[in-house]
C-alpha positions as CSV (number, residue, x, y, z in Angstrom):
1,X,-82.5,221.8,181.7
2,X,-85.9,223.3,181.0
3,X,-85.8,222.0,177.4
4,X,-85.3,218.4,178.5
5,X,-88.1,218.3,181.1
6,X,-90.8,220.3,179.2
7,X,-93.8,218.3,177.9
8,X,-97.2,219.2,176.6
9,X,-98.8,217.8,179.8
10,X,-97.0,220.4,181.9
11,X,-98.2,223.3,179.8
12,X,-101.9,223.4,180.6
13,X,-101.6,223.9,184.5
14,X,-99.1,226.7,183.9
15,X,-101.4,228.5,181.5
16,X,-104.2,228.3,184.2
17,X,-101.8,229.8,186.7
18,X,-101.0,232.7,184.5
19,X,-104.7,233.8,184.6
20,X,-104.3,234.6,188.4
21,X,-103.1,238.2,188.8
22,X,-101.0,237.2,191.9
23,X,-98.9,234.6,190.0
24,X,-96.3,235.2,187.4
25,X,-96.9,233.8,183.9
26,X,-95.2,230.6,182.8
27,X,-91.6,230.8,181.7
28,X,-91.3,230.2,177.9
29,X,-89.4,227.0,177.5
30,X,-86.2,227.2,175.5
31,X,-85.6,224.9,172.6
32,X,-82.3,224.1,170.8
33,X,-81.8,225.2,167.2
34,X,-81.6,221.5,166.3
35,X,-85.2,221.0,167.5
36,X,-86.4,224.0,165.6
37,X,-84.7,222.7,162.4
38,X,-86.2,219.3,162.8
39,X,-89.7,220.8,163.3
40,X,-89.3,222.9,160.1
41,X,-88.3,219.8,158.1
42,X,-91.3,217.9,159.3
43,X,-93.7,220.8,158.4
44,X,-92.2,221.1,154.9
45,X,-92.7,217.4,154.3
46,X,-96.3,217.5,155.5
47,X,-97.1,220.5,153.4
48,X,-95.6,218.8,150.3
49,X,-97.6,215.6,150.9
50,X,-100.8,217.7,151.3
51,X,-100.2,219.6,148.1
52,X,-99.6,216.4,146.2
53,X,-102.8,214.9,147.5
54,X,-104.7,218.1,146.5
55,X,-103.3,218.1,143.0
56,X,-104.1,214.4,142.6
57,X,-107.7,214.9,143.7
58,X,-108.4,218.0,141.6
59,X,-106.9,216.8,138.3
60,X,-103.6,218.5,138.6
61,X,-104.1,221.8,136.8
62,X,-100.7,223.6,136.4
63,X,-100.1,226.8,138.2
64,X,-99.0,230.1,136.6
65,X,-96.0,229.9,134.3
66,X,-92.8,231.2,135.7
67,X,-91.0,231.6,132.5
68,X,-89.5,234.9,131.5
69,X,-90.6,234.5,127.8
70,X,-92.2,237.5,126.2
71,X,-94.8,235.3,124.4
72,X,-98.4,235.5,125.6
73,X,-99.2,233.6,128.8
74,X,-101.8,230.8,128.7
75,X,-105.3,231.8,129.4
76,X,-106.9,228.7,130.8
77,X,-110.5,228.8,131.9
78,X,-110.7,229.6,135.6
79,X,-112.4,227.3,138.0
80,X,-114.8,228.3,140.8
81,X,-113.1,229.1,144.1
82,X,-113.5,226.5,146.8
83,X,-115.4,229.0,149.0
84,X,-118.0,229.6,146.3
85,X,-118.4,225.8,145.5
86,X,-118.8,224.9,149.2
87,X,-121.5,227.6,149.8
88,X,-123.5,226.7,146.8
89,X,-123.4,222.9,147.3
90,X,-124.5,223.4,150.9
91,X,-127.5,225.5,149.8
92,X,-126.3,228.5,151.8
93,X,-128.0,231.3,149.9
94,X,-127.0,233.8,152.5
95,X,-123.3,233.2,151.8
96,X,-123.7,234.3,148.2
97,X,-126.8,236.2,147.3
98,X,-126.0,236.1,143.6
99,X,-123.5,233.4,142.8
100,X,-122.9,234.8,139.3
101,X,-121.3,237.9,140.8
102,X,-118.5,235.7,142.0
103,X,-117.3,234.9,138.5
104,X,-119.3,236.6,135.8
105,X,-117.8,234.6,132.9
106,X,-119.9,233.4,129.9
107,X,-118.4,230.5,128.0
108,X,-121.0,230.0,125.3
109,X,-124.7,229.8,124.3
110,X,-126.8,226.9,123.1
111,X,-130.4,226.6,121.8
112,X,-132.7,223.7,120.9
113,X,-135.4,223.4,118.2
114,X,-138.0,222.3,120.8
115,X,-138.6,226.1,121.4
116,X,-136.4,228.5,119.4
117,X,-136.7,231.1,122.2
118,X,-135.1,228.8,124.8
119,X,-131.4,229.6,125.3
120,X,-128.8,228.2,127.7
121,X,-125.8,230.2,128.9
122,X,-122.8,228.3,130.2
123,X,-121.4,230.3,133.1
124,X,-118.3,230.0,135.3
125,X,-120.6,229.6,138.3
126,X,-123.7,227.8,137.0
127,X,-126.1,227.5,134.1
128,X,-128.7,230.1,133.1
129,X,-131.8,229.5,131.0
130,X,-133.9,232.0,129.1
131,X,-137.4,231.1,127.7
132,X,-137.9,234.4,125.8
133,X,-135.0,234.6,123.5
134,X,-132.5,236.1,126.0
135,X,-134.7,238.9,127.4
136,X,-134.8,237.4,130.9
137,X,-132.7,234.7,132.5
138,X,-133.0,232.3,135.5
139,X,-130.5,230.0,137.2
140,X,-130.8,226.2,136.7
141,X,-130.8,224.8,140.2
142,X,-129.0,221.6,139.2
143,X,-125.8,223.5,138.4
144,X,-125.8,226.2,141.0
145,X,-122.2,226.7,142.1
146,X,-120.7,224.5,139.4
147,X,-118.3,225.8,136.8
148,X,-120.2,225.1,133.6
149,X,-117.6,225.5,130.9
150,X,-119.3,224.3,127.7
151,X,-122.6,223.4,126.2
152,X,-123.5,221.9,122.8
153,X,-126.5,220.5,121.1
154,X,-126.3,217.5,118.8
155,X,-128.4,218.5,115.8
156,X,-128.0,215.3,113.9
157,X,-129.0,213.1,116.9
158,X,-132.6,211.7,116.8
159,X,-132.5,211.7,120.6
160,X,-131.7,215.5,120.5
161,X,-128.9,215.2,123.0
162,X,-127.8,218.4,124.8
163,X,-124.4,218.1,126.4
164,X,-122.9,220.2,129.2
165,X,-119.3,220.2,130.4
166,X,-118.1,221.3,133.7
167,X,-114.8,221.8,135.6
168,X,-114.4,218.5,137.4
169,X,-118.1,218.0,138.2
170,X,-118.5,215.7,135.1
171,X,-120.2,215.7,131.7
172,X,-123.9,216.0,131.7
173,X,-126.6,215.0,129.1
174,X,-130.2,216.0,128.6
175,X,-132.5,214.2,126.3
176,X,-135.5,216.5,126.9
177,X,-134.1,219.8,125.8
178,X,-132.7,220.8,129.2
179,X,-135.5,219.9,131.5
180,X,-133.6,217.1,133.3
181,X,-129.9,216.3,133.3
182,X,-127.8,213.1,133.9
183,X,-124.2,212.9,134.8
184,X,-122.6,210.5,132.2
185,X,-119.0,210.5,133.5
186,X,-115.6,212.2,133.2
187,X,-116.0,213.4,136.8
188,X,-112.7,215.0,138.0
189,X,-111.6,216.2,134.6
190,X,-111.5,219.9,133.8
191,X,-113.6,220.0,130.6
192,X,-113.2,223.1,128.4
193,X,-114.5,222.2,124.9
194,X,-117.2,220.1,123.4
195,X,-118.3,219.0,119.9
196,X,-121.2,216.7,119.0
197,X,-122.7,215.2,115.8
198,X,-124.9,212.1,115.3
199,X,-124.1,210.8,118.9
200,X,-120.4,211.3,118.4
201,X,-119.2,213.3,121.3
202,X,-115.8,214.8,121.7
203,X,-114.7,216.3,125.0
204,X,-111.6,218.4,125.3
205,X,-110.0,218.5,128.8
206,X,-107.3,220.7,130.3
207,X,-103.9,219.5,131.5
208,X,-101.5,218.6,132.9
209,X,-102.0,216.1,130.0
210,X,-104.7,217.8,127.9
211,X,-106.4,215.5,125.6
212,X,-109.7,214.7,123.9
213,X,-112.2,211.9,124.9
214,X,-114.5,210.4,122.3
215,X,-117.8,208.6,122.5
216,X,-119.6,207.2,119.5
217,X,-122.8,206.2,121.3
218,X,-124.1,209.4,122.8
219,X,-121.9,209.3,125.9
220,X,-122.6,205.7,127.1
221,X,-118.9,204.8,126.6
222,X,-115.8,206.9,126.1
223,X,-112.6,206.0,124.5
224,X,-109.7,206.6,126.9
225,X,-107.1,208.9,125.3
226,X,-104.1,207.0,124.0
227,X,-100.6,208.1,123.0
228,X,-101.7,210.6,120.4
229,X,-98.7,212.8,119.9
230,X,-100.3,215.9,121.5
231,X,-97.9,218.3,123.1
232,X,-97.5,218.1,126.9
233,X,-98.3,221.8,127.4
234,X,-101.4,221.8,125.1
235,X,-104.3,224.2,125.8
236,X,-107.4,223.3,123.9
237,X,-109.7,226.2,123.2
238,X,-112.3,224.9,120.8
239,X,-113.3,221.8,118.8
240,X,-115.0,221.5,115.4
241,X,-116.6,218.4,114.0
242,X,-117.3,217.3,110.4
243,X,-121.0,216.4,110.4
244,X,-120.6,214.4,107.2
245,X,-117.8,212.3,108.7
246,X,-117.7,212.4,112.6
247,X,-114.2,210.9,112.5
248,X,-112.8,214.2,111.2
249,X,-112.2,216.5,114.0
250,X,-110.4,219.9,114.2
251,X,-108.9,221.5,117.3
252,X,-108.2,225.2,118.0
253,X,-105.5,225.8,120.6
254,X,-103.7,228.6,122.4
255,X,-100.0,229.3,122.6
256,X,-98.4,228.1,125.9
257,X,-95.1,229.6,126.7
258,X,-92.2,227.6,128.2
259,X,-91.0,224.1,127.4
260,X,-88.1,222.8,125.4
261,X,-90.2,222.4,122.2
262,X,-92.7,225.3,121.8
263,X,-95.9,224.2,120.0
264,X,-96.6,226.7,117.2
265,X,-99.4,224.8,115.5
266,X,-102.6,226.5,116.5
267,X,-105.0,224.3,114.4
268,X,-104.7,220.5,114.6
269,X,-106.8,217.8,113.0
270,X,-107.6,214.1,113.4
271,X,-109.2,211.8,110.8
272,X,-109.5,208.8,113.1
273,X,-111.7,210.1,115.9
274,X,-108.9,211.7,117.9
275,X,-106.5,208.7,118.0
276,X,-103.8,210.5,116.0
277,X,-103.3,214.1,115.2
278,X,-101.6,216.3,112.6
279,X,-101.6,220.0,112.1
280,X,-103.4,222.0,109.4
281,X,-101.3,224.6,107.5
282,X,-97.7,225.7,107.8
283,X,-96.8,226.7,111.3
284,X,-93.7,228.3,112.8
285,X,-92.6,231.2,114.9
286,X,-93.4,233.6,112.1
287,X,-97.0,234.7,111.5
288,X,-97.1,234.5,107.7
289,X,-100.5,234.9,106.0
290,X,-102.4,232.9,108.5
291,X,-103.4,233.1,112.2
292,X,-100.8,234.3,114.7
293,X,-99.0,231.2,116.1
294,X,-98.4,233.0,119.4
295,X,-102.1,233.7,119.8
296,X,-105.2,231.5,120.1
297,X,-107.9,230.1,117.9
298,X,-111.3,230.9,119.3
299,X,-113.3,230.5,116.1
300,X,-113.3,227.1,114.3
301,X,-115.8,225.6,111.9
302,X,-116.1,222.9,109.3
303,X,-118.8,223.7,106.7
304,X,-120.2,221.6,103.8
305,X,-117.8,221.3,101.0
306,X,-114.9,220.7,103.4
307,X,-114.5,224.4,104.0
308,X,-112.5,224.9,107.2
309,X,-112.5,228.3,108.9
310,X,-110.4,229.5,111.8
311,X,-110.2,232.9,113.6
312,X,-108.9,234.7,116.6
313,X,-112.1,236.5,117.5
314,X,-111.2,239.4,115.2
315,X,-109.9,238.1,111.9
316,X,-111.0,235.0,109.9
317,X,-109.0,232.7,107.7
318,X,-109.9,229.7,105.5
319,X,-107.8,226.6,105.0
320,X,-106.8,225.7,101.5
321,X,-108.2,222.4,100.1
322,X,-104.8,220.7,100.4
323,X,-104.5,221.9,104.0
324,X,-101.2,223.6,103.4
325,X,-102.0,227.4,103.7
326,X,-104.4,229.8,105.4
327,X,-105.8,232.7,103.5
328,X,-107.7,235.7,104.9
329,X,-111.4,235.6,104.3
330,X,-112.7,238.5,102.3
331,X,-115.2,238.7,99.4
332,X,-117.7,240.8,101.3
333,X,-116.9,239.9,104.9
334,X,-115.3,242.7,107.1
335,X,-111.6,242.3,107.5
336,X,-111.8,242.6,111.2
337,X,-114.4,242.2,114.0
338,X,-115.5,238.6,113.1
339,X,-116.0,236.9,116.4
340,X,-118.1,233.8,115.8
341,X,-119.3,231.4,113.1
342,X,-122.0,228.7,112.8
343,X,-123.8,226.7,110.2
344,X,-127.5,226.7,109.6
345,X,-129.5,224.7,112.1
346,X,-131.2,222.7,109.3
347,X,-128.8,219.9,108.0
348,X,-130.5,220.3,104.6
349,X,-128.8,223.6,104.2
350,X,-125.5,222.9,106.0
351,X,-123.7,224.8,103.4
352,X,-125.2,228.0,104.7
353,X,-122.7,229.6,107.1
354,X,-123.4,232.5,109.4
355,X,-120.8,235.0,110.8
356,X,-121.3,237.3,113.7
357,X,-119.3,240.5,113.4
358,X,-119.2,243.9,115.1
359,X,-120.9,245.1,111.9
360,X,-123.8,242.6,112.1
361,X,-124.7,239.2,110.7
362,X,-123.3,237.9,107.4
363,X,-124.0,234.7,105.4
364,X,-122.2,232.6,102.9
365,X,-123.6,229.8,100.7
366,X,-120.7,228.9,98.4
367,X,-117.6,229.1,100.6
368,X,-116.5,232.2,98.8
369,X,-118.7,235.3,98.8
370,X,-120.3,236.8,101.9
371,X,-123.4,239.0,102.2
372,X,-124.6,241.2,105.0
373,X,-128.0,240.3,106.3
374,X,-128.8,242.6,109.2
375,X,-127.4,244.2,112.4
376,X,-130.1,242.5,114.4
377,X,-131.7,243.5,117.7
378,X,-129.0,244.2,120.2
379,X,-129.4,244.5,124.0
380,X,-127.2,243.8,127.1
381,X,-127.2,240.0,127.6
382,X,-128.3,240.2,131.2
383,X,-130.1,243.5,131.0
384,X,-130.0,245.4,134.3
385,X,-128.4,242.6,136.3
386,X,-125.5,244.2,138.3
387,X,-123.2,241.5,137.1
388,X,-123.5,242.7,133.5
389,X,-121.0,245.5,134.1
390,X,-118.3,243.0,135.1
391,X,-119.2,240.2,132.7
392,X,-116.4,238.5,130.8
393,X,-117.5,236.9,127.6
394,X,-116.1,234.3,125.3
395,X,-118.0,235.2,122.1
396,X,-120.3,232.7,120.5
397,X,-123.1,232.3,117.9
398,X,-125.9,229.7,117.8
399,X,-128.6,229.1,115.2
400,X,-131.9,227.4,115.8
401,X,-134.8,226.7,113.4
402,X,-138.0,228.4,114.5
403,X,-141.2,226.4,115.0
404,X,-143.5,229.4,114.6
405,X,-146.7,228.5,112.8
406,X,-146.6,231.8,110.9
407,X,-143.4,230.6,109.2
408,X,-144.8,227.3,107.9
409,X,-146.7,228.7,105.0
410,X,-145.6,227.3,101.6
411,X,-142.5,225.8,103.1
412,X,-141.3,229.0,104.6
413,X,-138.6,228.2,107.2
414,X,-136.7,230.7,109.3
415,X,-133.6,230.4,111.5
416,X,-133.1,232.5,114.6
417,X,-129.5,233.6,115.2
418,X,-128.3,234.5,118.7
419,X,-124.8,236.0,119.1
420,X,-123.0,237.4,122.1
421,X,-119.8,239.4,121.7
422,X,-117.0,240.2,124.0
423,X,-118.8,243.5,124.9
424,X,-121.5,241.4,126.6
425,X,-124.3,242.4,124.2
426,X,-126.7,239.8,122.7
427,X,-127.7,240.2,119.1
428,X,-130.6,238.3,117.7
429,X,-132.0,238.1,114.1
430,X,-134.5,235.9,112.3
431,X,-133.3,234.9,108.9
432,X,-136.1,233.6,106.7
433,X,-135.3,231.0,104.1
434,X,-137.1,229.1,101.3
435,X,-134.5,226.5,100.8
436,X,-130.8,226.0,100.0
437,X,-130.8,228.4,97.1
438,X,-132.9,231.4,98.0
439,X,-132.5,233.3,101.3
440,X,-134.7,236.2,102.1
441,X,-132.6,238.6,104.1
442,X,-135.4,241.0,104.9
443,X,-138.6,239.8,106.6
444,X,-141.3,240.3,104.0
445,X,-139.0,240.1,101.0
446,X,-140.2,236.6,100.2
447,X,-143.2,237.6,98.2
448,X,-145.4,236.4,101.0
449,X,-145.4,239.3,103.4
450,X,-147.4,239.1,106.6
451,X,-149.9,242.0,106.9
452,X,-151.4,240.8,110.1
453,X,-150.2,243.9,111.9
454,X,-152.1,246.0,109.4
455,X,-155.4,244.3,109.7
456,X,-154.6,241.8,106.9
457,X,-154.5,244.6,104.3
458,X,-151.4,245.7,102.3
459,X,-151.0,249.4,102.9
460,X,-149.6,249.7,99.3
461,X,-152.9,248.4,97.7
462,X,-154.3,251.1,95.5
463,X,-157.6,252.7,96.4
464,X,-160.4,253.9,94.1
465,X,-161.0,257.6,93.7
466,X,-163.5,259.1,96.1
467,X,-166.9,260.2,95.0
468,X,-167.6,263.9,94.7
469,X,-169.6,263.7,98.0
470,X,-166.8,262.0,99.8
471,X,-164.3,264.5,98.5
472,X,-166.4,267.4,99.7
473,X,-167.0,265.7,103.1
474,X,-163.2,265.3,103.6
475,X,-161.5,268.4,102.2
476,X,-158.2,267.6,104.1
477,X,-157.9,264.3,102.3
478,X,-156.5,264.6,98.8
479,X,-156.6,261.7,96.3
480,X,-153.5,261.3,94.0
481,X,-154.8,259.6,91.0
482,X,-151.3,258.9,89.5
483,X,-150.6,256.4,92.3
484,X,-154.0,255.6,93.7
485,X,-153.4,256.9,97.3
486,X,-154.5,259.7,99.6
487,X,-152.6,262.5,101.2
488,X,-154.0,263.9,104.5
489,X,-153.1,265.7,107.7
490,X,-149.6,266.8,108.4
491,X,-148.2,264.5,105.6
492,X,-150.4,266.4,103.1
493,X,-149.2,269.8,104.4
494,X,-145.5,268.7,104.2
495,X,-145.9,267.4,100.6
496,X,-147.6,270.6,99.4
497,X,-145.2,273.0,101.1
498,X,-145.0,276.1,98.8
499,X,-141.3,276.5,99.2
500,X,-140.6,272.9,98.0
501,X,-141.5,270.8,95.0
502,X,-142.9,267.8,96.7
503,X,-143.1,265.7,93.5
504,X,-139.4,266.2,92.8
505,X,-138.2,265.6,96.3
506,X,-140.7,263.0,97.6
507,X,-142.5,261.5,94.6
508,X,-146.1,260.2,94.6
509,X,-147.4,258.3,97.6
510,X,-147.2,254.6,97.3
511,X,-149.1,253.6,100.5
512,X,-151.7,255.0,102.7
513,X,-150.5,256.4,106.0
514,X,-150.5,253.7,108.7
515,X,-148.9,252.9,112.1
516,X,-145.7,250.9,111.9
517,X,-143.4,249.5,114.6
518,X,-139.8,250.8,114.4
519,X,-137.4,248.2,115.8
520,X,-134.6,250.9,116.0
521,X,-136.5,253.1,118.5
522,X,-138.9,250.3,119.7
523,X,-141.8,252.7,119.2
524,X,-144.9,252.9,116.9
525,X,-144.9,255.7,114.4
526,X,-147.3,257.1,111.8
527,X,-145.7,256.5,108.4
528,X,-146.3,256.7,104.7
529,X,-144.1,255.6,101.8
530,X,-143.5,257.7,98.8
531,X,-141.6,256.9,95.6
532,X,-138.4,258.6,96.9
533,X,-138.7,258.7,100.7
534,X,-140.8,257.6,103.6
535,X,-142.5,260.1,105.9
536,X,-142.7,259.4,109.7
537,X,-144.3,261.2,112.6
538,X,-143.6,259.6,116.1
539,X,-146.4,261.6,117.8
540,X,-149.0,264.1,116.6
541,X,-146.9,266.8,118.3
542,X,-143.8,266.0,116.3
543,X,-142.8,267.5,113.0
544,X,-143.0,265.2,109.9
545,X,-139.6,264.0,108.8
546,X,-138.1,261.5,106.4
547,X,-137.3,258.1,107.8
548,X,-133.9,256.3,107.7
549,X,-134.9,253.9,104.9
550,X,-131.5,254.0,103.3
551,X,-130.5,251.3,105.8
552,X,-133.5,249.2,104.9
553,X,-132.5,249.4,101.2
554,X,-128.9,248.2,101.7
555,X,-129.8,245.5,104.2
556,X,-128.2,242.3,102.9
557,X,-125.5,244.1,100.9
558,X,-122.0,244.9,102.0
559,X,-120.4,248.2,101.0
560,X,-116.8,248.7,102.1
561,X,-116.0,251.9,104.0
562,X,-114.5,254.9,102.1
563,X,-110.9,256.0,102.3
564,X,-110.3,259.0,104.5
565,X,-109.9,262.3,102.6
566,X,-109.3,265.8,103.7
567,X,-112.5,268.0,103.6
568,X,-112.4,270.6,100.8
569,X,-115.0,272.7,98.9
570,X,-115.5,269.7,96.7
571,X,-115.7,266.8,99.1
572,X,-116.3,265.8,102.8
573,X,-115.4,262.7,104.7
574,X,-118.0,261.7,107.3
575,X,-116.4,259.9,110.2
576,X,-119.8,259.0,111.6
577,X,-120.4,256.5,108.8
578,X,-116.9,256.2,107.3
579,X,-117.9,257.4,103.8
580,X,-116.9,260.1,101.4
581,X,-119.2,262.6,99.7
582,X,-117.8,264.4,96.7
583,X,-118.3,266.1,93.3
584,X,-121.8,266.5,92.0
585,X,-123.4,264.5,94.8
586,X,-121.7,266.7,97.4
587,X,-123.0,269.9,95.7
588,X,-126.5,268.6,95.4
589,X,-126.5,267.4,99.0
590,X,-125.3,270.9,100.3
591,X,-127.7,272.9,98.1
592,X,-130.9,271.0,98.9
593,X,-131.1,270.5,102.6
594,X,-128.0,268.6,103.5
595,X,-127.9,266.5,106.6
596,X,-131.4,267.3,107.9
597,X,-133.1,266.2,104.6
598,X,-130.8,263.4,103.3
599,X,-128.8,262.3,106.3
600,X,-125.2,260.9,106.2
601,X,-123.9,259.0,103.2
602,X,-123.9,255.2,104.1
603,X,-122.1,254.0,101.0
604,X,-119.5,255.2,98.5
605,X,-120.4,256.0,94.9
606,X,-121.0,252.9,92.9
607,X,-122.1,252.2,89.3
608,X,-124.8,249.8,88.2
609,X,-127.5,249.6,85.5
610,X,-130.8,251.2,86.2
611,X,-134.2,249.8,85.3
612,X,-133.7,250.7,81.6
613,X,-130.3,249.0,81.5
614,X,-128.4,252.3,81.5
615,X,-125.1,252.7,83.5
616,X,-125.8,255.0,86.4
617,X,-123.8,256.2,89.4
618,X,-125.6,255.9,92.7
619,X,-124.9,256.7,96.4
620,X,-127.1,255.8,99.3
621,X,-127.8,258.1,102.2
622,X,-129.7,257.5,105.4
623,X,-132.9,259.1,104.1
624,X,-132.4,259.1,100.3
625,X,-130.5,257.7,97.3
626,X,-128.8,259.9,94.7
627,X,-128.5,259.0,91.0
628,X,-126.1,260.6,88.5
629,X,-126.5,260.3,84.8
630,X,-123.0,260.3,83.2
631,X,-124.5,261.6,79.9
632,X,-126.6,264.5,81.1
633,X,-124.4,265.2,84.2
634,X,-127.6,265.6,86.2
635,X,-128.2,264.5,89.8
636,X,-131.7,263.2,90.7
637,X,-133.2,261.7,93.8
638,X,-133.7,258.0,93.1
639,X,-136.9,256.0,93.8
640,X,-135.7,254.7,97.1
641,X,-139.2,254.3,98.6
642,X,-140.2,252.2,95.7
643,X,-137.0,250.1,96.0
644,X,-137.7,249.4,99.7
645,X,-141.3,248.4,99.1
646,X,-140.3,246.1,96.3
647,X,-137.8,244.5,98.7
648,X,-140.5,244.0,101.3
649,X,-142.7,242.4,98.7
650,X,-145.4,245.0,99.0
651,X,-145.3,246.1,95.4
652,X,-144.0,244.7,92.1
């Protein structure tokens, strides 16, 4: 039979014969079904052995869950594909012109005090470094093609250790602020979370047996994980370390479906350096008042005073002192949109907590009340880089103390905040601080404003009256003796308009006209402050208009949005700013220029005492502030320009 006499040695001559057009091709040998079955069995065995070897070599990450549960599926951090890793490690730049396009995922940011403008971005396909506060970025060659999953700076370490975790390429350390790096171990483990304080390093690794490694000597030695009662299907998302006691560690996790015993406890803690674990707060299938047990904890922080915060990237909760309940954080902080937390970079003010929200930066000094600081300067993280459009971001916030000489006068210290949200935009803001008690939320509000940009002269300094000769030589320049300042050019024409009472609507000038940089439009404008408003003229060809100083006035204060109401003759709800304008304020607004003169309302009505101690109703607008006297029932335009200059420290 053909099947019994066929051998591989006989195949090659017959193939050669088939290439001749005058010879028939070889007859395909027939094989019995038993032979085919035996071959298939051998192939299955070989494939299984190969898969087992691959799993062992790569750390054994589990594949996608096959359960039919309706609970959210686990969202483990992805690893770089083998093709990308091979091309990068071989130095084949032609294979991937921009490796970040392969997996544009940002895990977190880190900064060091050596230079507050130096930022590091841990990416799914490498490490990026910025030397100008996140305006431009460059790849760090040492990590090209590696899945850099976490980066953290040890603030309390005299060696200033910077630690970087990767997916199976190991844990790296830099003692020179990121100039050089050393692999200190844990190669082959999929690292996905880091925490560091005073040379205590905690490293969270993914499954199939997810756990936490601990080093108490800056990464020289690591304690192997023991039987620590952690669930088999654990997914570690974030770690938080108590800087006062590095043995206290908290872990934020994600719900993983499947298994005989679902793990509902999203926040776990250890008081012995990760040897044993318990859970913080009551946990079960029902959500209750705390975080959703079927979600994930992406925000986790331990602040001075043993305040423990946890969040899901939108809402924030605080743990009770007895660790039994979670309560929503309010008292000035937005109810939603809170995506990251951090403490101040200076250990001396560790009680100062910062929050990054969709509404801007907030601060907290007592564990209770929050205050808005600023929106900050916001730009796309990677600018015009094509990968920006497809960037996936795990939101983060980092704080670093500046080393600017201009901020060292009289003990002045400032902290630079960098936050990146899920929308891929980087927000940065410099918070100036005189110590643990007083925080100046507006640059210049410290009483020591910097007038370098104005030739070292305060534009609000009063000037002497001109001589008769000077007055005749400059007829366009009018001196206002009541305030000690001049009006000239288009600003003078606007103030003296015959159809408008300039004194009632604008007040006396409080500064000279001068050129000022506007961070909102990133342009220089000619401006002048008045008691009630601020004039601005972007170019000589533009009309004079009142500036948006209402926002400057309320910077550092939180005003809750108004409740929606149907527009009538007596009121109007503005969806643009989420505030309601009604009653006497609405009538005054409509009858005296409306939107073009005053702008949208940016607060609700509120009552507080005026300078004379009299209860007064106020409401801020983009360009003005209204005041209502409950006794006289009269609406007036408040001294908003004076208020802003006092806040800047220019006038008393």
